[in-house]
DRENLO-370318 format. One record per residue (C-alpha): residue number from 0; residue in three letters; z, y negated, x negated. Coordinates in nm, 3 decimals, decimal comma. Each point is the difference from the previous one (the first is absolute). Example, Ala and Ser with C-alpha at 12.3 -4.5 7.8 and 13.67 -1.06 7.14 Angstrom:
num	residuo	up	north	east
0	ALA	0,780	0,450	-1,230
1	SER	-0,066	-0,344	-0,137
This chain:
num	residuo	up	north	east
0	UNK	-1,226	-0,581	1,623
1	UNK	0,101	0,380	-0,011
2	UNK	0,334	0,145	0,040
3	UNK	0,174	0,075	-0,304
4	UNK	0,049	0,382	0,110
5	UNK	-0,386	0,018	0,023
6	UNK	-0,026	-0,167	-0,346
7	UNK	0,216	0,227	-0,163
8	UNK	-0,159	0,286	0,145
9	UNK	-0,338	-0,098	-0,148
10	UNK	0,150	-0,096	-0,313
11	UNK	0,135	0,350	-0,033
12	UNK	-0,360	0,140	-0,001
13	UNK	-0,093	-0,215	-0,298
14	UNK	0,030	0,177	-0,323
15	UNK	-0,012	-0,360	-0,181
16	UNK	0,276	-0,151	0,222
17	UNK	0,207	0,307	-0,025
18	UNK	-0,006	-0,008	-0,372
19	UNK	0,229	-0,303	-0,020
20	UNK	0,365	0,055	-0,099
21	UNK	0,262	-0,229	-0,136
22	UNK	0,075	0,034	-0,368
23	UNK	0,360	0,011	-0,140
24	UNK	-0,007	-0,383	-0,080
25	UNK	-0,102	-0,087	0,350
26	UNK	0,274	0,230	0,132
27	UNK	0,248	-0,169	-0,209
28	UNK	-0,114	-0,340	0,104
29	UNK	0,012	0,101	0,362
30	UNK	0,360	0,154	-0,054
31	UNK	0,130	-0,308	-0,173
32	UNK	-0,131	-0,249	0,250
33	UNK	-0,016	0,183	0,330
34	UNK	-0,271	0,069	0,255
35	UNK	0,087	-0,356	0,170
36	UNK	-0,052	-0,187	-0,303
37	UNK	-0,324	0,187	-0,088
38	UNK	-0,116	-0,054	0,363
39	UNK	0,052	-0,376	-0,054
40	UNK	-0,215	0,019	-0,309
41	UNK	-0,264	0,192	0,202
42	UNK	-0,006	-0,294	0,269
43	UNK	-0,035	-0,250	-0,281
44	UNK	-0,283	0,207	-0,166
45	UNK	-0,185	0,056	0,341
46	UNK	0,025	-0,366	0,074
47	UNK	-0,161	-0,121	-0,327
48	UNK	-0,225	0,286	-0,112
49	UNK	-0,130	0,151	0,355
50	UNK	0,066	-0,239	0,276
51	UNK	-0,260	-0,278	-0,072
52	UNK	-0,330	0,037	0,177
53	UNK	-0,172	0,027	-0,345
54	UNK	0,249	0,105	-0,262
55	UNK	-0,096	-0,058	-0,354
56	UNK	-0,140	0,293	-0,179
57	UNK	0,009	0,205	0,328
58	UNK	-0,047	0,361	-0,072
59	UNK	0,161	-0,025	-0,336
60	UNK	0,292	-0,213	0,067
61	UNK	0,297	0,280	-0,023
62	UNK	0,078	0,150	-0,320
63	UNK	0,080	0,390	-0,009
64	UNK	0,333	-0,057	-0,162
65	UNK	0,261	-0,256	-0,083
66	UNK	0,181	-0,005	0,339
67	UNK	0,087	0,275	0,255
68	UNK	-0,185	-0,197	0,253
69	UNK	-0,323	-0,008	-0,181
70	UNK	-0,001	0,391	-0,007
71	UNK	0,085	0,010	0,365
72	UNK	-0,278	-0,227	0,081
73	UNK	-0,230	0,246	-0,157
74	UNK	0,144	0,292	0,166
75	UNK	0,001	-0,184	0,349
76	UNK	-0,353	-0,158	-0,036
77	UNK	0,159	-0,345	0,023
78	UNK	-0,123	-0,100	-0,341
79	UNK	-0,300	-0,225	0,124
80	UNK	-0,176	-0,118	0,298
81	UNK	-0,249	0,259	0,004
82	UNK	0,249	0,297	0,021
83	UNK	0,199	-0,195	0,264
84	UNK	-0,308	-0,006	0,183
85	UNK	-0,129	0,365	-0,052
86	UNK	0,365	0,169	0,047
87	UNK	0,203	-0,254	0,202
88	UNK	-0,273	-0,139	0,240
89	UNK	0,089	-0,367	-0,134
90	UNK	-0,323	-0,189	-0,034
91	UNK	-0,082	-0,228	-0,307
92	UNK	-0,115	-0,341	-0,009
93	UNK	0,305	-0,166	0,182
94	UNK	0,356	-0,054	-0,110
95	UNK	0,253	0,289	0,106
96	UNK	0,204	-0,083	0,303
97	UNK	0,393	0,024	-0,031
98	UNK	-0,036	0,337	0,203
99	UNK	-0,253	0,146	-0,266
100	UNK	0,215	-0,115	-0,293
101	UNK	0,295	0,179	0,171
102	UNK	-0,221	0,312	0,042
103	UNK	-0,095	0,008	-0,382
104	UNK	0,373	-0,055	-0,093
105	UNK	0,102	0,278	0,231
106	UNK	-0,260	0,239	-0,149
107	UNK	0,126	-0,091	-0,349
108	UNK	0,353	0,052	0,072
109	UNK	-0,056	0,317	0,210
110	UNK	-0,177	0,141	-0,322
111	UNK	0,253	-0,125	-0,259
112	UNK	0,282	0,124	0,227
113	UNK	-0,157	0,357	0,016
114	UNK	-0,063	0,005	-0,392
115	UNK	0,363	-0,115	-0,051
116	UNK	0,116	0,268	0,241
117	UNK	-0,207	0,269	-0,167
118	UNK	0,139	-0,065	-0,324
119	UNK	0,177	0,300	-0,145
120	UNK	0,359	-0,023	-0,024
121	UNK	0,242	0,241	-0,172
122	UNK	0,242	0,182	0,244
123	UNK	0,328	-0,086	-0,178
124	UNK	0,195	-0,099	0,296
125	UNK	-0,003	0,320	0,198
126	UNK	0,326	0,164	-0,025
127	UNK	-0,106	0,323	-0,165
128	UNK	-0,288	-0,126	-0,196
129	UNK	0,043	0,130	-0,367
130	UNK	0,021	-0,342	-0,135
131	UNK	0,207	-0,157	0,271
132	UNK	0,297	-0,186	-0,114
133	UNK	0,237	0,223	0,226
134	UNK	-0,181	0,320	-0,031
135	UNK	0,178	0,288	-0,162
136	UNK	-0,053	0,036	-0,350
137	UNK	-0,187	-0,334	-0,017
138	UNK	-0,004	-0,160	-0,334
139	UNK	0,155	-0,337	0,003
140	UNK	-0,151	-0,136	-0,308
141	UNK	-0,351	0,012	-0,121
142	UNK	0,117	0,213	-0,287
143	UNK	0,119	0,288	0,253
144	UNK	0,366	-0,062	-0,074
145	UNK	0,219	0,008	0,306
146	UNK	0,360	-0,103	0,036
147	UNK	0,071	0,227	0,266
148	UNK	0,213	0,300	-0,050
């Protein structure tokens, strides 16, 4: 099994793997539930869809959308046993060990965390940002009205 730093360095060289991003619905799902809860979902998905020695529909078992974990699986090459073997050095044909399952979930949560941290956020809490609540001349209402003298 390859170290995650090595796997992520290799994934960065793949145009296909780099093309995956969380959409707004997936970001909202992650925001509303937390990374910890989504990591539990990942553990469950890995156990059911990836861990068996011969997963049903291997190579086609992971949808491209519908849950943030599915997107992360394609981005991290943890979508099927073939990708696990090629990118992570985890052989096919046998059930995943607990250590290998943990490796897969760690790859997924690392990618999800990086995606979530990369989310563009408005700078409204900086003291002198134009729309910060306490900034000079900042509107207090969406209409631009202010109650300050």
